[in-house]
N, CA, C, O and the ligand as a Tripos MOL2 file, in Angstrom:
@<TRIPOS>MOLECULE
protein
  257   255    65     0     0
PROTEIN
NO_CHARGES

@<TRIPOS>ATOM
      1 N          83.9760   53.3040  -14.4690 N.3       1 MET1
      2 CA         82.6510   53.9510  -14.4830 C.3       1 MET1
      3 C          82.0630   53.9330  -15.8910 C.2       1 MET1
      4 O          82.7250   54.3390  -16.8450 O.2       1 MET1
      5 N          80.8320   53.4670  -16.0230 N.am      2 PRO2
      6 CA         80.2050   53.5100  -17.3600 C.3       2 PRO2
      7 C          79.8440   54.9410  -17.7340 C.2       2 PRO2
      8 O          79.5360   55.7720  -16.8790 O.2       2 PRO2
      9 N          79.8910   55.2010  -19.0250 N.am      3 LYS3
     10 CA         79.4860   56.5260  -19.4910 C.3       3 LYS3
     11 C          77.9780   56.6730  -19.3340 C.2       3 LYS3
     12 O          77.2300   55.7950  -19.7650 O.2       3 LYS3
     13 N          77.5100   57.7730  -18.7190 N.am      4 PRO4
     14 CA         76.0570   57.9270  -18.4680 C.3       4 PRO4
     15 C          75.2320   57.8770  -19.7450 C.2       4 PRO4
     16 O          74.1000   57.3930  -19.7310 O.2       4 PRO4
     17 N          75.7800   58.3680  -20.8430 N.am      5 ASP5
     18 CA         74.9710   58.4190  -22.0670 C.3       5 ASP5
     19 C          74.8190   57.0400  -22.7160 C.2       5 ASP5
     20 O          74.1070   56.9040  -23.7110 O.2       5 ASP5
     21 N          75.4720   56.0320  -22.1720 N.am      6 LEU6
     22 CA         75.2860   54.6850  -22.7050 C.3       6 LEU6
     23 C          74.3100   53.8760  -21.8470 C.2       6 LEU6
     24 O          73.9160   52.7750  -22.2330 O.2       6 LEU6
     25 N          73.9200   54.4090  -20.6950 N.am      7 ASP7
     26 CA         73.1010   53.6440  -19.7710 C.3       7 ASP7
     27 C          71.7510   53.2390  -20.3600 C.2       7 ASP7
     28 O          71.1790   52.2230  -19.9670 O.2       7 ASP7
     29 N          71.2490   54.0260  -21.2940 N.am      8 GLN8
     30 CA         69.9210   53.7130  -21.8080 C.3       8 GLN8
     31 C          69.9620   52.5780  -22.8280 C.2       8 GLN8
     32 O          68.9150   52.0500  -23.2040 O.2       8 GLN8
     33 N          71.1490   52.2000  -23.2760 N.am      9 PHE9
     34 CA         71.2310   51.1570  -24.2900 C.3       9 PHE9
     35 C          71.4900   49.8160  -23.6200 C.2       9 PHE9
     36 O          72.6260   49.3590  -23.4980 O.2       9 PHE9
     37 N          70.3990   49.2080  -23.1930 N.am     10 ILE10
     38 CA         70.4590   47.9250  -22.4990 C.3      10 ILE10
     39 C          69.6070   46.9290  -23.2730 C.2      10 ILE10
     40 O          68.4590   47.2140  -23.6140 O.2      10 ILE10
     41 N          70.1680   45.7800  -23.5430 N.am     11 ASP11
     42 CA         69.4020   44.6980  -24.1500 C.3      11 ASP11
     43 C          68.2860   44.3040  -23.1810 C.2      11 ASP11
     44 O          68.5760   43.8230  -22.0860 O.2      11 ASP11
     45 N          67.0070   44.4970  -23.5610 N.am     12 PRO12
     46 CA         65.9100   44.2090  -22.6230 C.3      12 PRO12
     47 C          65.7740   42.7240  -22.3190 C.2      12 PRO12
     48 O          65.1370   42.3590  -21.3310 O.2      12 PRO12
     49 N          66.3460   41.8760  -23.1260 N.am     13 ILE13
     50 CA         66.2130   40.4360  -22.9140 C.3      13 ILE13
     51 C          67.2050   39.9490  -21.8660 C.2      13 ILE13
     52 O          66.8220   39.2360  -20.9380 O.2      13 ILE13
     53 N          68.4610   40.3200  -22.0010 N.am     14 CYS14
     54 CA         69.4820   39.7640  -21.1100 C.3      14 CYS14
     55 C          70.1100   40.8220  -20.2080 C.2      14 CYS14
     56 O          70.9010   40.4810  -19.3290 O.2      14 CYS14
     57 N          69.7750   42.1060  -20.4050 N.am     15 GLY15
     58 CA         70.2830   43.1500  -19.5200 C.3      15 GLY15
     59 C          71.6860   43.6140  -19.8430 C.2      15 GLY15
     60 O          72.2720   44.3810  -19.0790 O.2      15 GLY15
     61 N          72.2410   43.1640  -20.9670 N.am     16 MET16
     62 CA         73.5950   43.5510  -21.3450 C.3      16 MET16
     63 C          73.6340   45.0240  -21.7570 C.2      16 MET16
     64 O          72.7570   45.4980  -22.4800 O.2      16 MET16
     65 N          74.6580   45.7400  -21.2890 N.am     17 HIS17
     66 CA         74.8560   47.1190  -21.7290 C.3      17 HIS17
     67 C          75.5390   47.1060  -23.0930 C.2      17 HIS17
     68 O          76.5020   46.3730  -23.3190 O.2      17 HIS17
     69 N          75.0150   47.9400  -23.9990 N.am     18 LEU18
     70 CA         75.4820   47.8980  -25.3820 C.3      18 LEU18
     71 C          75.9240   49.2700  -25.8560 C.2      18 LEU18
     72 O          75.3470   50.2940  -25.4900 O.2      18 LEU18
     73 N          76.9560   49.2630  -26.6760 N.am     19 ASP19
     74 CA         77.3380   50.4590  -27.4090 C.3      19 ASP19
     75 C          76.4900   50.5000  -28.6800 C.2      19 ASP19
     76 O          76.5890   49.5980  -29.5110 O.2      19 ASP19
     77 N          75.6540   51.5380  -28.8450 N.am     20 PRO20
     78 CA         74.7330   51.5500  -29.9940 C.3      20 PRO20
     79 C          75.4460   51.4710  -31.3410 C.2      20 PRO20
     80 O          74.8680   51.0150  -32.3270 O.2      20 PRO20
     81 N          76.7020   51.9160  -31.3820 N.am     21 GLU21
     82 CA         77.4370   51.8420  -32.6520 C.3      21 GLU21
     83 C          77.9050   50.4270  -32.9590 C.2      21 GLU21
     84 O          78.2370   50.1090  -34.1010 O.2      21 GLU21
     85 N          77.9310   49.5810  -31.9330 N.am     22 GLU22
     86 CA         78.4400   48.2220  -32.1290 C.3      22 GLU22
     87 C          77.3690   47.1670  -31.9190 C.2      22 GLU22
     88 O          77.6170   45.9810  -32.1360 O.2      22 GLU22
     89 N          76.1740   47.5880  -31.4970 N.am     23 ALA23
     90 CA         75.1150   46.6060  -31.2470 C.3      23 ALA23
     91 C          74.7600   45.8860  -32.5460 C.2      23 ALA23
     92 O          74.5190   46.5320  -33.5660 O.2      23 ALA23
     93 N          74.7270   44.5490  -32.5180 N.am     24 PRO24
     94 CA         74.4650   43.7880  -33.7430 C.3      24 PRO24
     95 C          73.0220   43.8140  -34.2000 C.2      24 PRO24
     96 O          72.7310   43.4530  -35.3410 O.2      24 PRO24
     97 N          72.1010   44.2380  -33.3270 N.am     25 ALA25
     98 CA         70.6930   44.2310  -33.7070 C.3      25 ALA25
     99 C          69.9780   45.3950  -33.0450 C.2      25 ALA25
    100 O          70.2800   45.7520  -31.9060 O.2      25 ALA25
    101 N          69.0240   45.9890  -33.7650 N.am     26 VAL26
    102 CA         68.2530   47.0970  -33.2090 C.3      26 VAL26
    103 C          66.8050   46.9610  -33.6710 C.2      26 VAL26
    104 O          66.5430   46.4940  -34.7790 O.2      26 VAL26
    105 N          65.8690   47.3700  -32.8190 N.am     27 ALA27
    106 CA         64.4510   47.3660  -33.1780 C.3      27 ALA27
    107 C          63.8360   48.6670  -32.6940 C.2      27 ALA27
    108 O          64.2770   49.2380  -31.6970 O.2      27 ALA27
    109 N          62.8210   49.1320  -33.3970 N.am     28 THR28
    110 CA         62.1040   50.3170  -32.9690 C.3      28 THR28
    111 C          60.7070   49.9120  -32.5350 C.2      28 THR28
    112 O          59.9880   49.2270  -33.2620 O.2      28 THR28
    113 N          60.3350   50.3450  -31.3420 N.am     29 TYR29
    114 CA         58.9950   50.0390  -30.8310 C.3      29 TYR29
    115 C          58.4880   51.2590  -30.0910 C.2      29 TYR29
    116 O          59.1810   51.8070  -29.2330 O.2      29 TYR29
    117 N          57.2670   51.6890  -30.4240 N.am     30 ASN30
    118 CA         56.6290   52.7810  -29.7020 C.3      30 ASN30
    119 C          57.4820   54.0570  -29.7210 C.2      30 ASN30
    120 O          57.4760   54.8330  -28.7650 O.2      30 ASN30
    121 N          58.2090   54.2580  -30.8140 N.am     31 GLY31
    122 CA         59.0210   55.4670  -30.9450 C.3      31 GLY31
    123 C          60.3740   55.4020  -30.2780 C.2      31 GLY31
    124 O          61.1350   56.3670  -30.3420 O.2      31 GLY31
    125 N          60.7020   54.2700  -29.6270 N.am     32 HIS32
    126 CA         62.0030   54.1030  -28.9820 C.3      32 HIS32
    127 C          62.8330   53.0910  -29.7560 C.2      32 HIS32
    128 O          62.3020   52.1660  -30.3690 O.2      32 HIS32
    129 N          64.1440   53.2860  -29.7140 N.am     33 SER33
    130 CA         65.0450   52.3020  -30.2940 C.3      33 SER33
    131 C          65.5530   51.3880  -29.1950 C.2      33 SER33
    132 O          65.9450   51.8490  -28.1230 O.2      33 SER33
    133 N          65.5440   50.1060  -29.4630 N.am     34 TYR34
    134 CA         66.0490   49.1080  -28.5210 C.3      34 TYR34
    135 C          67.1900   48.3660  -29.1860 C.2      34 TYR34
    136 O          67.1300   48.0120  -30.3640 O.2      34 TYR34
    137 N          68.2410   48.1390  -28.3940 N.am     35 TYR35
    138 CA         69.4510   47.5070  -28.9190 C.3      35 TYR35
    139 C          69.6260   46.1340  -28.3010 C.2      35 TYR35
    140 O          69.2770   45.9000  -27.1440 O.2      35 TYR35
    141 N          70.1760   45.2280  -29.1040 N.am     36 PHE36
    142 CA         70.2670   43.8280  -28.6890 C.3      36 PHE36
    143 C          71.6540   43.2660  -28.9740 C.2      36 PHE36
    144 O          72.3580   43.7030  -29.8840 O.2      36 PHE36
    145 N          72.0190   42.2720  -28.1520 N.am     37 CYS37
    146 CA         73.3200   41.6350  -28.3160 C.3      37 CYS37
    147 C          73.3220   40.6950  -29.5130 C.2      37 CYS37
    148 O          74.3860   40.3280  -30.0110 O.2      37 CYS37
    149 N          72.1290   40.3000  -29.9810 N.am     38 SER38
    150 CA         72.0480   39.3330  -31.0790 C.3      38 SER38
    151 C          70.6790   39.4220  -31.7480 C.2      38 SER38
    152 O          69.7280   39.9570  -31.1790 O.2      38 SER38
    153 N          70.5970   38.8900  -32.9650 N.am     39 ASP39
    154 CA         69.3080   38.8220  -33.6590 C.3      39 ASP39
    155 C          68.3160   37.9520  -32.8960 C.2      39 ASP39
    156 O          67.1090   38.1930  -32.9370 O.2      39 ASP39
    157 N          68.8250   36.9450  -32.2060 N.am     40 THR40
    158 CA         67.9500   36.0620  -31.4350 C.3      40 THR40
    159 C          67.1760   36.8490  -30.3870 C.2      40 THR40
    160 O          65.9720   36.6580  -30.2180 O.2      40 THR40
    161 N          67.8800   37.7370  -29.6820 N.am     41 HIS41
    162 CA         67.2080   38.5080  -28.6420 C.3      41 HIS41
    163 C          66.3080   39.5750  -29.2440 C.2      41 HIS41
    164 O          65.2900   39.9280  -28.6490 O.2      41 HIS41
    165 N          66.6640   40.0930  -30.4110 N.am     42 ARG42
    166 CA         65.7880   41.0310  -31.1050 C.3      42 ARG42
    167 C          64.4600   40.3400  -31.4590 C.2      42 ARG42
    168 O          63.3840   40.9020  -31.2540 O.2      42 ARG42
    169 N          64.5530   39.1330  -31.9840 N.am     43 GLU43
    170 CA         63.3440   38.4020  -32.3640 C.3      43 GLU43
    171 C          62.5000   38.0670  -31.1430 C.2      43 GLU43
    172 O          61.2700   38.1050  -31.1900 O.2      43 GLU43
    173 N          63.1850   37.7380  -30.0450 N.am     44 GLN44
    174 CA         62.4580   37.4440  -28.8050 C.3      44 GLN44
    175 C          61.7110   38.6830  -28.3180 C.2      44 GLN44
    176 O          60.5600   38.5870  -27.8910 O.2      44 GLN44
    177 N          62.3550   39.8370  -28.3790 N.am     45 PHE45
    178 CA         61.7140   41.0990  -28.0060 C.3      45 PHE45
    179 C          60.4730   41.3420  -28.8540 C.2      45 PHE45
    180 O          59.4320   41.7520  -28.3400 O.2      45 PHE45
    181 N          60.5850   41.0890  -30.1470 N.am     46 LEU46
    182 CA         59.4890   41.3910  -31.0700 C.3      46 LEU46
    183 C          58.3030   40.4380  -30.9040 C.2      46 LEU46
    184 O          57.2180   40.7240  -31.4100 O.2      46 LEU46
    185 N          58.4850   39.3240  -30.2150 N.am     47 THR47
    186 CA         57.3380   38.4520  -29.9380 C.3      47 THR47
    187 C          56.4210   39.0830  -28.8990 C.2      47 THR47
    188 O          55.2240   38.7940  -28.8720 O.2      47 THR47
    189 N          56.9780   39.9550  -28.0300 N.am     48 ASP48
    190 CA         56.1720   40.5870  -26.9860 C.3      48 ASP48
    191 C          56.8160   41.9070  -26.5570 C.2      48 ASP48
    192 O          57.2480   42.0490  -25.4130 O.2      48 ASP48
    193 N          56.8790   42.8640  -27.4730 N.am     49 PRO49
    194 CA         57.6380   44.0920  -27.1990 C.3      49 PRO49
    195 C          57.1150   44.8900  -26.0130 C.2      49 PRO49
    196 O          57.8940   45.5210  -25.2980 O.2      49 PRO49
    197 N          55.8060   44.8680  -25.7980 N.am     50 GLU50
    198 CA         55.2530   45.6620  -24.7020 C.3      50 GLU50
    199 C          55.7860   45.1720  -23.3560 C.2      50 GLU50
    200 O          56.1930   45.9700  -22.5110 O.2      50 GLU50
    201 N          55.7780   43.8700  -23.1690 N.am     51 THR51
    202 CA         56.2510   43.2880  -21.9120 C.3      51 THR51
    203 C          57.7300   43.5840  -21.6950 C.2      51 THR51
    204 O          58.1400   43.9800  -20.6040 O.2      51 THR51
    205 N          58.5340   43.3870  -22.7540 N.am     52 TYR52
    206 CA         59.9750   43.5820  -22.5920 C.3      52 TYR52
    207 C          60.3210   45.0530  -22.4150 C.2      52 TYR52
    208 O          61.2670   45.3820  -21.7000 O.2      52 TYR52
    209 N          59.5710   45.9420  -23.0540 N.am     53 ALA53
    210 CA         59.8210   47.3680  -22.8640 C.3      53 ALA53
    211 C          59.5590   47.7640  -21.4090 C.2      53 ALA53
    212 O          60.2830   48.5820  -20.8410 O.2      53 ALA53
    213 N          58.5130   47.1730  -20.8110 N.am     54 LYS54
    214 CA         58.2290   47.4770  -19.4060 C.3      54 LYS54
    215 C          59.3030   46.9010  -18.4910 C.2      54 LYS54
    216 O          59.6960   47.5290  -17.5080 O.2      54 LYS54
    217 N          59.7710   45.7060  -18.8240 N.am     55 LEU55
    218 CA         60.8470   45.1040  -18.0490 C.3      55 LEU55
    219 C          62.0710   46.0140  -18.0360 C.2      55 LEU55
    220 O          62.6940   46.2240  -16.9960 O.2      55 LEU55
    221 N          62.3990   46.5420  -19.1930 N.am     56 LEU56
    222 CA         63.5650   47.4150  -19.3020 C.3      56 LEU56
    223 C          63.3740   48.6740  -18.4720 C.2      56 LEU56
    224 O          64.3070   49.1310  -17.8100 O.2      56 LEU56
    225 N          62.1730   49.2370  -18.5030 N.am     57 GLU57
    226 CA         61.8970   50.4270  -17.6900 C.3      57 GLU57
    227 C          62.1160   50.1530  -16.2170 C.2      57 GLU57
    228 O          62.7570   50.9450  -15.5280 O.2      57 GLU57
    229 N          61.5910   49.0400  -15.7250 N.am     58 SER58
    230 CA         61.7320   48.7490  -14.2930 C.3      58 SER58
    231 C          63.1830   48.4500  -13.9530 C.2      58 SER58
    232 O          63.6400   48.7770  -12.8580 O.2      58 SER58
    233 N          63.9040   47.8400  -14.8650 N.am     59 GLU59
    234 CA         65.3120   47.5490  -14.6150 C.3      59 GLU59
    235 C          66.1180   48.8390  -14.5020 C.2      59 GLU59
    236 O          66.9910   48.9610  -13.6430 O.2      59 GLU59
    237 N          65.8220   49.7970  -15.3720 N.am     60 GLU60
    238 CA         66.5310   51.0740  -15.3040 C.3      60 GLU60
    239 C          66.2170   51.7870  -14.0040 C.2      60 GLU60
    240 O          67.0890   52.4360  -13.4270 O.2      60 GLU60
    241 N          64.9780   51.6740  -13.5330 N.am     61 ARG61
    242 CA         64.6190   52.3340  -12.2890 C.3      61 ARG61
    243 C          65.3630   51.7090  -11.1070 C.2      61 ARG61
    244 O          65.7850   52.4090  -10.1870 O.2      61 ARG61
    245 N          65.5180   50.3910  -11.1440 N.am     62 ASN62
    246 CA         66.1970   49.7040  -10.0480 C.3      62 ASN62
    247 C          67.6470   50.1100   -9.9250 C.2      62 ASN62
    248 O          68.2190   50.0420   -8.8370 O.2      62 ASN62
    249 N          68.2500   50.5310  -11.0210 N.am     63 GLN63
    250 CA         69.6710   50.8710  -10.9990 C.3      63 GLN63
    251 C          69.9260   52.2750  -10.4990 C.2      63 GLN63
    252 O          71.0750   52.6490  -10.2640 O.2      63 GLN63
    253 N          68.8810   53.0540  -10.3310 N.am     64 GLN64
    254 CA         69.0860   54.4340   -9.8940 C.3      64 GLN64
    255 C          69.0200   54.5640   -8.3830 C.2      64 GLN64
    256 O          69.1720   55.6630   -7.8500 O.2      64 GLN64
    257 ZN         70.8980   39.7780  -25.2490 Zn       65 ZN65
@<TRIPOS>BOND
     1     1     2 1
     2     2     3 1
     3     3     4 2
     4     3     5 am
     5     5     6 1
     6     6     7 1
     7     7     8 2
     8     7     9 am
     9     9    10 1
    10    10    11 1
    11    11    12 2
    12    11    13 am
    13    13    14 1
    14    14    15 1
    15    15    16 2
    16    15    17 am
    17    17    18 1
    18    18    19 1
    19    19    20 2
    20    19    21 am
    21    21    22 1
    22    22    23 1
    23    23    24 2
    24    23    25 am
    25    25    26 1
    26    26    27 1
    27    27    28 2
    28    27    29 am
    29    29    30 1
    30    30    31 1
    31    31    32 2
    32    31    33 am
    33    33    34 1
    34    34    35 1
    35    35    36 2
    36    35    37 am
    37    37    38 1
    38    38    39 1
    39    39    40 2
    40    39    41 am
    41    41    42 1
    42    42    43 1
    43    43    44 2
    44    43    45 am
    45    45    46 1
    46    46    47 1
    47    47    48 2
    48    47    49 am
    49    49    50 1
    50    50    51 1
    51    51    52 2
    52    51    53 am
    53    53    54 1
    54    54    55 1
    55    55    56 2
    56    55    57 am
    57    57    58 1
    58    58    59 1
    59    59    60 2
    60    59    61 am
    61    61    62 1
    62    62    63 1
    63    63    64 2
    64    63    65 am
    65    65    66 1
    66    66    67 1
    67    67    68 2
    68    67    69 am
    69    69    70 1
    70    70    71 1
    71    71    72 2
    72    71    73 am
    73    73    74 1
    74    74    75 1
    75    75    76 2
    76    75    77 am
    77    77    78 1
    78    78    79 1
    79    79    80 2
    80    79    81 am
    81    81    82 1
    82    82    83 1
    83    83    84 2
    84    83    85 am
    85    85    86 1
    86    86    87 1
    87    87    88 2
    88    87    89 am
    89    89    90 1
    90    90    91 1
    91    91    92 2
    92    91    93 am
    93    93    94 1
    94    94    95 1
    95    95    96 2
    96    95    97 am
    97    97    98 1
    98    98    99 1
    99    99   100 2
   100    99   101 am
   101   101   102 1
   102   102   103 1
   103   103   104 2
   104   103   105 am
   105   105   106 1
   106   106   107 1
   107   107   108 2
   108   107   109 am
   109   109   110 1
   110   110   111 1
   111   111   112 2
   112   111   113 am
   113   113   114 1
   114   114   115 1
   115   115   116 2
   116   115   117 am
   117   117   118 1
   118   118   119 1
   119   119   120 2
   120   119   121 am
   121   121   122 1
   122   122   123 1
   123   123   124 2
   124   123   125 am
   125   125   126 1
   126   126   127 1
   127   127   128 2
   128   127   129 am
   129   129   130 1
   130   130   131 1
   131   131   132 2
   132   131   133 am
   133   133   134 1
   134   134   135 1
   135   135   136 2
   136   135   137 am
   137   137   138 1
   138   138   139 1
   139   139   140 2
   140   139   141 am
   141   141   142 1
   142   142   143 1
   143   143   144 2
   144   143   145 am
   145   145   146 1
   146   146   147 1
   147   147   148 2
   148   147   149 am
   149   149   150 1
   150   150   151 1
   151   151   152 2
   152   151   153 am
   153   153   154 1
   154   154   155 1
   155   155   156 2
   156   155   157 am
   157   157   158 1
   158   158   159 1
   159   159   160 2
   160   159   161 am
   161   161   162 1
   162   162   163 1
   163   163   164 2
   164   163   165 am
   165   165   166 1
   166   166   167 1
   167   167   168 2
   168   167   169 am
   169   169   170 1
   170   170   171 1
   171   171   172 2
   172   171   173 am
   173   173   174 1
   174   174   175 1
   175   175   176 2
   176   175   177 am
   177   177   178 1
   178   178   179 1
   179   179   180 2
   180   179   181 am
   181   181   182 1
   182   182   183 1
   183   183   184 2
   184   183   185 am
   185   185   186 1
   186   186   187 1
   187   187   188 2
   188   187   189 am
   189   189   190 1
   190   190   191 1
   191   191   192 2
   192   191   193 am
   193   193   194 1
   194   194   195 1
   195   195   196 2
   196   195   197 am
   197   197   198 1
   198   198   199 1
   199   199   200 2
   200   199   201 am
   201   201   202 1
   202   202   203 1
   203   203   204 2
   204   203   205 am
   205   205   206 1
   206   206   207 1
   207   207   208 2
   208   207   209 am
   209   209   210 1
   210   210   211 1
   211   211   212 2
   212   211   213 am
   213   213   214 1
   214   214   215 1
   215   215   216 2
   216   215   217 am
   217   217   218 1
   218   218   219 1
   219   219   220 2
   220   219   221 am
   221   221   222 1
   222   222   223 1
   223   223   224 2
   224   223   225 am
   225   225   226 1
   226   226   227 1
   227   227   228 2
   228   227   229 am
   229   229   230 1
   230   230   231 1
   231   231   232 2
   232   231   233 am
   233   233   234 1
   234   234   235 1
   235   235   236 2
   236   235   237 am
   237   237   238 1
   238   238   239 1
   239   239   240 2
   240   239   241 am
   241   241   242 1
   242   242   243 1
   243   243   244 2
   244   243   245 am
   245   245   246 1
   246   246   247 1
   247   247   248 2
   248   247   249 am
   249   249   250 1
   250   250   251 1
   251   251   252 2
   252   251   253 am
   253   253   254 1
   254   254   255 1
   255   255   256 2
@<TRIPOS>SUBSTRUCTURE
     1 MET1         2 RESIDUE 1 A MET
     2 PRO2         6 RESIDUE 1 A PRO
     3 LYS3        10 RESIDUE 1 A LYS
     4 PRO4        14 RESIDUE 1 A PRO
     5 ASP5        18 RESIDUE 1 A ASP
     6 LEU6        22 RESIDUE 1 A LEU
     7 ASP7        26 RESIDUE 1 A ASP
     8 GLN8        30 RESIDUE 1 A GLN
     9 PHE9        34 RESIDUE 1 A PHE
    10 ILE10       38 RESIDUE 1 A ILE
    11 ASP11       42 RESIDUE 1 A ASP
    12 PRO12       46 RESIDUE 1 A PRO
    13 ILE13       50 RESIDUE 1 A ILE
    14 CYS14       54 RESIDUE 1 A CYS
    15 GLY15       58 RESIDUE 1 A GLY
    16 MET16       62 RESIDUE 1 A MET
    17 HIS17       66 RESIDUE 1 A HIS
    18 LEU18       70 RESIDUE 1 A LEU
    19 ASP19       74 RESIDUE 1 A ASP
    20 PRO20       78 RESIDUE 1 A PRO
    21 GLU21       82 RESIDUE 1 A GLU
    22 GLU22       86 RESIDUE 1 A GLU
    23 ALA23       90 RESIDUE 1 A ALA
    24 PRO24       94 RESIDUE 1 A PRO
    25 ALA25       98 RESIDUE 1 A ALA
    26 VAL26      102 RESIDUE 1 A VAL
    27 ALA27      106 RESIDUE 1 A ALA
    28 THR28      110 RESIDUE 1 A THR
    29 TYR29      114 RESIDUE 1 A TYR
    30 ASN30      118 RESIDUE 1 A ASN
    31 GLY31      122 RESIDUE 1 A GLY
    32 HIS32      126 RESIDUE 1 A HIS
    33 SER33      130 RESIDUE 1 A SER
    34 TYR34      134 RESIDUE 1 A TYR
    35 TYR35      138 RESIDUE 1 A TYR
    36 PHE36      142 RESIDUE 1 A PHE
    37 CYS37      146 RESIDUE 1 A CYS
    38 SER38      150 RESIDUE 1 A SER
    39 ASP39      154 RESIDUE 1 A ASP
    40 THR40      158 RESIDUE 1 A THR
    41 HIS41      162 RESIDUE 1 A HIS
    42 ARG42      166 RESIDUE 1 A ARG
    43 GLU43      170 RESIDUE 1 A GLU
    44 GLN44      174 RESIDUE 1 A GLN
    45 PHE45      178 RESIDUE 1 A PHE
    46 LEU46      182 RESIDUE 1 A LEU
    47 THR47      186 RESIDUE 1 A THR
    48 ASP48      190 RESIDUE 1 A ASP
    49 PRO49      194 RESIDUE 1 A PRO
    50 GLU50      198 RESIDUE 1 A GLU
    51 THR51      202 RESIDUE 1 A THR
    52 TYR52      206 RESIDUE 1 A TYR
    53 ALA53      210 RESIDUE 1 A ALA
    54 LYS54      214 RESIDUE 1 A LYS
    55 LEU55      218 RESIDUE 1 A LEU
    56 LEU56      222 RESIDUE 1 A LEU
    57 GLU57      226 RESIDUE 1 A GLU
    58 SER58      230 RESIDUE 1 A SER
    59 GLU59      234 RESIDUE 1 A GLU
    60 GLU60      238 RESIDUE 1 A GLU
    61 ARG61      242 RESIDUE 1 A ARG
    62 ASN62      246 RESIDUE 1 A ASN
    63 GLN63      250 RESIDUE 1 A GLN
    64 GLN64      254 RESIDUE 1 A GLN
    65 ZN65       257 GROUP 0 **** ****
């Protein structure tokens, strides 16, 4: 069972669940912190953060 307090740390690009203490990349957008498996995915997020932030929201909703 995953720890509930880690559920919010999902790479919005690839959907990977991340431990915020071990995530290799982080970005802040709209007051939220987003964690990434790699700098590549962080850069991809930053090309269109609004779209990816919405994707992450809908993905979290689907899992509930
Ligand atoms: Zn990723």
